[in-house]
C-alpha positions, 0 to 999 in steps of 0.5 A, spaced: 226 242 460 226 251 460 232 254 463 230 260 466 233 267 462 237 268 467 241 262 468 241 260 461 246 267 460 250 265 465 251 258 462 252 262 456 257 267 458 260 261 462 262 258 455 265 265 453 270 267 457 277 267 458 281 263 464 285 267 469 290 264 475 296 262 477 300 257 474 298 251 478 292 253 475 293 250 467 295 244 465 301 245 459 304 250 461 311 248 464 314 253 468 322 252 469 326 252 475 328 260 477 334 263 477 336 268 481 344 272 480 348 278 483 354 281 480 358 286 482 364 289 479 370 294 481 375 297 478 380 303 481 387 306 479 390 302 485 386 295 484 385 292 477 378 289 476 375 285 481 368 281 480 364 277 485 356 273 483 351 269 487 347 264 483 342 260 485 337 256 481 330 252 484 322 253 484 319 258 486 316 254 493 323 253 495 325 260 498 331 263 495 335 269 495 343 272 492 347 276 495 354 280 492 358 285 496 365 288 492 368 293 497 373 299 492 379 302 493 375 308 495 371 312 502 364 311 502 359 317 498 359 323 503 355 324 507 351 318 506 355 313 511 353 306 511 356 298 514 361 297 509 366 303 511 369 305 504 367 304 497 362 299 494 358 296 488 352 291 492 346 286 490 341 282 493 335 279 490 330 273 492 325 269 487 320 274 490 322 279 484 324 283 491 332 286 488 337 291 491 343 294 488 347 299 489 354 303 488 357 308 492 364 311 493 368 318 493 375 317 490 380 323 489 384 326 483 387 319 479 388 318 472 386 313 467 383 308 467 377 311 471 374 308 477 368 303 475 363 301 479 358 295 476 352 291 480 347 288 477 341 282 480 338 278 476 331 274 476 329 269 470 325 263 467 322 259 462 316 258 461 313 253 455 306 252 452 304 245 451 297 246 452 291 247 447 290 254 447 293 261 447 296 264 454 297 271 456 302 273 461 301 279 465 306 281 472 304 286 478 311 289 479 313 293 484 320 298 483 324 302 489 326 308 487 332 309 482 336 315 484 343 317 482 347 322 487 354 326 485 359 330 489 364 335 487 363 335 480 360 341 476 356 344 471 363 344 466 368 340 463 375 341 463 377 343 455 382 339 451 381 334 457 379 326 455 372 325 456 372 318 458 375 322 465 368 325 465 363 323 471 358 316 468 352 314 471 346 310 470 341 306 474 336 302 472 330 296 472 327 293 465 323 287 464 325 283 457 321 277 453 324 272 449 318 268 445 321 263 441 316 259 435 315 252 434 318 254 427 324 257 430 322 264 429 324 269 435 321 275 437 324 279 443 322 285 447 321 291 453 315 289 457 319 295 462 324 300 462 325 305 469 331 308 470 335 313 470 341 316 465 346 320 466 349 326 461 352 332 459 350 337 455 354 339 450 354 346 449 352 348 456 357 343 460 351 342 464 349 336 467 343 333 466 338 325 467 334 322 463 329 317 464 328 310 460 322 314 455 328 320 454 324 325 459 329 331 462 329 329 469 328 335 476 335 335 480 335 335 487 340 340 490 343 338 497 346 343 502 352 339 503 353 341 495 351 333 492 345 334 488 342 328 483 337 325 480 330 320 483 325 318 480 319 315 484 316 309 487 313 305 481 308 299 482 305 297 474 299 293 476 296 288 471 303 289 466 301 285 460 309 281 459 306 277 453 301 273 449 305 265 447 300 260 443 301 253 444 309 250 442 311 257 444 317 258 448 318 263 453 323 268 456 322 271 462 327 277 465 328 281 469 334 285 471 336 290 476 343 294 474 347 300 477 353 303 476 358 309 476 365 311 473 369 316 474 377 319 473 377 326 473 378 330 480 375 329 487 368 325 485 363 321 489 359 317 486 352 314 488 346 310 484 341 305 487 334 301 486 333 299 493 338 299 499 344 297 497 347 298 504 346 292 508 345 288 501 336 288 503 333 287 497 330 294 499 323 293 497 318 291 490 316 285 489 313 281 483 306 277 481 305 272 476 298 272 472 295 267 467 291 269 462 288 263 458 283 264 452 281 259 447 281 262 440 278 256 436 272 252 442 273 244 443 266 240 441 266 240 448 265 247 448 262 247 442 256 244 444 255 248 451 255 254 447 249 251 443 246 248 450 246 255 452 243 258 445 238 253 445 236 254 453 236 262 450 231 261 444 228 257 449 227 261 455 225 266 450 219 262 447 216 260 453 217 268 456 212 270 449 208 265 450 206 267 457 205 274 456 200 272 449 196 268 454 196 273 458 193 279 453 188 273 451 184 272 458 
């Protein structure tokens, strides 16, 4: 039987094409329940360290969210009113990968230890490759704009003062992968790192900030005297997270964090990803996509491959015979 050339070519391409789809499309790729965690801590001169957390675990098909709010001994950041009415650390997240974390407060002069606020939210999942094929995992990730704002902090620091009393702040989103191979080898990697890290320049004393790649960020100034640093919203489409072979166990962790501390002067600090004021997740999201490739075709695949080659050969021979007949005529 002679197959038309176009059909034979399509058959051959279908044999070699990689497969892609959602988790339900792949037999032998086992997904654990999603684990969600929200955590907050606060410590001030007047309060000992206090913490709060919320944890849930369930399949992705079951809607879940986590939220924590921890009030601190302080007032809100100037000109950033909130429904809480005090300094706080808060975190929220859901199993669609939408997170919001933030710390907010204005503190009066105090001594060590400094006022310190921390909020984190994480999503984690384990994927086991019990199939006979290699699998690549991609993600579409959206992250709301990270921001750090400061009030009452100057571009100098008094000499002789303990540097631990200087303001510190960071806000960051990271996507971490860990692959455990059947022979026990472990490979860890950071697939995504997006955030802001505050620093004080040693010579000039100026406050500055860098992103996760170490690039300097521009500073914005507000009429009330506050200033800060901000990154734009991030959308990373088809971000490759990992490639794992049969028998491999892949652990994924998406983490948002916001932290700030200060112990010198009347200082306002604010660091956030998303909207921490009303404990909404603040936008963003996460979608996973599996792409499977078969490095060594199975016998049935080789048979289909051979059939495609034979069809191509027959179609080419038939075409040549028709051309020869036409010339002879």
